[in-house]
Structure formats: structure tokens, C-alpha cells
C-alpha positions, 0 to 999 in steps of 0.5 A, spaced: 631 854 636 636 859 639 633 866 637 640 870 639 647 869 635 652 872 639 657 876 634 664 872 635 670 876 639 675 880 636 682 878 637 688 883 638 693 883 632 699 881 637 696 875 639 696 872 632 702 867 633 699 864 639 692 863 636 695 860 630 700 856 634 693 853 637 688 853 631 692 853 625 700 852 625 700 851 618 698 859 617 703 863 613 704 870 614 707 871 608 702 867 603 697 871 599 690 871 602 683 875 601 682 881 606 677 886 608 679 891 612 674 896 616 674 902 621 672 899 628 666 903 630 667 906 637 660 905 639 655 899 642 655 893 639 648 890 637 644 884 633 638 885 629 634 878 629 630 876 624 628 869 628 621 872 630 614 872 627 612 878 629 618 882 626 625 884 627 628 884 635 633 888 637 639 885 642 645 888 646 652 884 645 650 880 651 643 878 648 639 883 652 633 887 650 636 894 648 633 900 652 628 904 648 632 909 646 637 904 642 631 901 639 628 907 637 634 908 633 634 901 629 626 902 628 628 908 623 631 903 618 627 899 613 628 892 616 622 889 612 626 891 605 632 888 607 630 881 609 625 881 603 631 883 599 636 877 602 631 872 605 636 868 608 639 873 613 637 871 620 642 876 624 645 883 622 650 885 626 652 893 627 654 898 632 650 904 634 654 910 635 653 918 636 652 922 641 652 920 649 654 912 646 662 913 647 667 918 648 673 919 644 670 919 637 665 924 634 660 921 629 656 927 628 650 929 631 645 923 630 645 916 633 646 911 627 647 904 626 653 902 622 652 895 619 659 890 619 656 883 618 651 878 616 649 871 619 644 866 616 644 862 622 650 857 620 655 862 617 657 869 616 655 872 609 658 876 604 653 881 601 654 887 597 652 894 599 646 897 598 643 904 599 636 905 602 638 908 608 643 903 611 650 905 613 656 901 613 663 901 617 667 904 612 673 900 608 680 902 610 683 898 604 679 897 598 682 890 598 676 885 597 678 883 590 685 882 591 690 878 595 695 880 600 699 877 606 698 878 613 704 882 614 703 886 608 696 888 611 699 889 618 704 894 615 699 898 611 694 899 617 699 900 622 702 906 617 696 908 616 694 909 623 700 913 625 700 917 619 693 919 618 688 916 624 682 920 622 675 917 622 672 916 615 665 917 618 667 924 620 673 926 618 674 932 621 681 934 624 683 931 631 677 926 630 681 920 631 679 913 629 678 908 634 682 903 630 681 897 624 678 890 624 682 885 619 678 880 616 681 874 612 675 872 607 679 866 604 680 863 611 674 865 615 674 860 620 679 857 625 675 853 628 667 852 628 666 858 633 673 862 632 673 866 626 680 869 623 678 877 625 683 881 629 683 888 631 688 894 631 686 900 636 689 907 636 693 907 642 688 912 645 683 907 646 688 901 648 685 897 654 692 895 657 697 900 660 705 899 660 708 896 666 707 899 673 711 899 679 710 893 683 704 893 688 704 888 693 698 887 698 697 880 702 703 877 698 700 879 691 703 882 686 698 887 683 702 890 678 701 885 673 693 886 673 694 893 674 696 893 666 690 891 664 685 896 668 684 903 665 678 907 663 677 904 656 676 897 658 671 900 663 667 904 658 668 898 653 664 893 658 659 898 660 657 899 652 655 892 652 650 893 657 647 900 654 642 903 658 643 899 664 640 900 671 642 899 678 640 892 679 645 890 673 651 894 676 654 887 678 653 884 671 657 890 668 662 889 674 663 881 672 664 883 665 670 887 666 673 882 671 672 876 666 675 881 660 681 882 664 682 875 666 681 872 659 686 877 656 691 875 662 690 868 661 691 869 653 698 873 655 700 867 659 699 870 666 697 866 672 690 869 674 689 870 682 682 870 685 684 876 689 685 880 682 677 881 682 677 885 688 682 889 685 679 890 679 672 892 682 675 897 686 678 901 681 672 900 676 666 901 682 665 908 682 665 909 674 660 903 673 655 906 679 655 913 676 654 910 669 647 906 671 641 910 669 
């Protein structure tokens, strides 16, 4: 049995039309649905597995074992209590945030885990919040028991992001939230593996840039790929390999290239293998310096 279940990817909200055209063409953006909107935590995604006899195991987003300092954070929580309270749980997903995890958001002076989802091995679960020392991603809109259309939700979130983009966790002046995550609870799956989850990011944390002037070398127009390369994307890829060593630099670089390729294809752009070298040249210095 596979003892690690990777969390499903989040789609950018502007991709709704393309995704629905592909998976669910009957989806009505104006029809009432059951929604859950949470803050997006700017940290390092982790998975806690309850699939081992010796107790909970801690993984990075890609299924790698977490470094010791990250495991130290997670071992502070009473996992035996949680799994005893909910014996059907197999996986818990969350984000470790705090000092030296990511730049741009202040989550306080202590590293903490913020839980955002549960899985029983087959399906994602809705479990009531409980205390006992566990932290959860904050709700932006308390709409779990109500029904709104996608257009209503989108309007509310974009307006909130413009008017009051402050993190709920540490709501001090200037501490801008990374963004929000939109989950549709009444239509949770598009396909067996694809959930209806979208993300909206504050412009400060966007991983795309506006069009640049054409840059042609070897008859290749690099201005297209250059729109998808910036520091935010590099830092996001690096966070998927927390505490990575020098021998993992290649893995991080491949993650960045793969992430750009996937986004470009989603947006209808042709991928050229030469783009990979362009991306690597931009990211190399930052990735090398980030290795421990």
C-alpha cells in the first residue's frame, strides 16, 4: 500500500473556464454552491501519514522525509490524540510557517503547523475543528453553511484582497496575506484525481509577470517564458524541498522547469526544450545559495 498521498494541486482562479470546459462543461458560475474559503499560508507544505505501525510519519510535499528541524516542529503536536479521536484519518495536510520558512509574510516568532485538509485514504474529509493545541488555516468567509455562486465568491475575495489584504494569523499593519484558497464542497471532485480547488494570490506573490520585450537568441523568442520566471516561483519550488542539500539542487531545478512548463501549456503556449536552459540560468544562483 502506498504510504504517502500527495495533496492535489491548486489551480489559478483565472483557469476556471478552461478547466470546466475540459472536465465539467455544465458548471454554472452563477448557480449557488457550497463554499469554503481560507487564507493561503505562505510556508512549506507537509503531509502527516498515519499509515505506519511505529506511529505518524512526516513528509514534504513531494513525499520526501522532512529534515530534523521541521520534524521537531511537528512532534510538538499530540498526534496520538488526534488519530484516536478520528480513527479513520490516514493523512493530514498542513503548512509549516514561521521564521526562515518563506519571505514576505510574518507569522510570528515561532514555527507552527497550520492544518488545511484531511484524507481517509480514499476521500478528503470535512472534520469539525477542535482545540488541543492544533492550529488551522483561518477562514476568510464563514460560508461553510451557506450557498453562493462562484461569481459571488470571486467578487468578495478580490474585493477583500484589494481593501484589506492583511493576514489573519498575524494581523499587523503591512503584513500582507499570500492569498486565499477557494474550495467547492458541494462539487468536490472534477475527476477522480482533480478537486475543485482554486487559489487567488496577492500580486506581491504572483509567479507570473507582465509581458516583456521580445528576446530572441538562436531563433527562440524567450519573452514568452520570461513572463513565467520570477523569484516567487523559485522560492515556491524551493519550499517543496525544505532543508535540501547540494545533491538535491538538480531536483529543485527540475521542479522549477516542470512548474513553468505546466503553467505555459495550461495557458496555451508552445513549450520549447530550450526554455529549460533559460529557466535554469535565471534560477541557478538562488537555488545553489539556498542549499544547506
